[in-house]
C-alpha positions, 0 to 999 in steps of 0.5 A: 610120946606126943602131947595133945594140944589144949586151947584157950581162945578169947572171943572179944565179939563187938567189944573193946575199943581201940585203946582198951583192946591194945592195953588188954593185948599188952597185959596178956602178952606181958604176963605170958612172956614172963611166965610162958604157958606149957608148950601144949597149951595154945592161947588165941585172942580173937579181937574185932577186925579193927583191932587185928593189926594192933593186937598182932603187934602186941603179941609179936613183942612176946617172942612166943611162937604163934602156936602158943600165943596166936591171934584169930579173927571172928569171921571171914567171907567165903570169897577171896576178893570181889565187890562185897562191900563191908566184907572181909576175906580170909586172905585179908585177915591172914595179911594182918597176922590172923592164924585162926578164924571163928566161924558159925558162932550162934550169933552169926547163925541167928543175927545174920542168917548163916546156914551150915552151907555158908559156914562150910564155904567159909571153912573152905576159904579159911583153909585155902588161905592157910587159916585154921577154922574154929567152927561153933556148933550147939543146940537151942534150949527148946531143942535140948529140952525136946531131946533133939540135941543129938540130931541138931549137932549131927546136922551142924557137923554134917553141914558145916564141916568139910571132908577132911576138916582140919580145924577146931570144933567148939561146942557152944550150947546156945542156951548157955551163952551169956546166961551164966549157966553151964551144963553139968559135968555129966551132960558136957561129957555126954555131949562131947563124947557124942560129937567125937563119935559123929566126927569120923562119919563126917570126915570119912576117917578116924585118923584126924584128931579134931580138938573139941572145945567148950564155950558158953559162959566160961569163967575163971571159977568154972574153968578148972572143972571144965578143963578137967573133963577128959573129953574137953580140949579147951575153952572158947571164952566170951566176956571173961576174955575182956578183962586181963586177969580173968582171962589169965586165970583161965589160962592158968587153970587150963595149964594146971588141969591139963597133963601131957597124954599120948595122941590117940 
């Protein structure tokens, strides 16, 4: 019997200056070194580009394998190199220790005009560099209220993921991010069940197990309830990952709520 992995991913966004980021990484690392999470629970920290090297060094000091305590970046460029001023390639973040990268976050889609096609190119680039893509999808409030969430999610999955995608998918309803509002358990279960039904059609196979996470105003108070939902494989955490104790509380909640189960 093998255990389906679960994930707690911290997205620091454009926050945490140098010293704050290093101390935050050290505090989290030391606690997990003293009390390692179960092997099936993977913790990933995604700092800004300027923090990658320092955070990587802090995480290495724990001696935990990167599968249990790893680092990701928050974006990468589709090309591996070239005259692209201000951009960062997947091989560059891989050189600094990143094993994961967040792609297609709603803030990138809205603020930088990223389309599904661009995100798919980035997925290809990350995969080619040996980095696991964490692809975000989610509907806006108007799309939800108009009953178009299923269509939006289907379009994003079809457009953003590659055939044979081997990464992580994060469902982040745009209306929940930073709002303090989370979907009800029933709504979240329905949305994640829908996503799991859509994935095999895009991947052209039902043999690939893609972890599906929830993100959107995740807090330590909400984490136990969210992680207890059968369809949830983990959480993508925003502001609550910027304070060591709140992030550690979410990790503890995830460890307690998840139980070993056979792979499908």
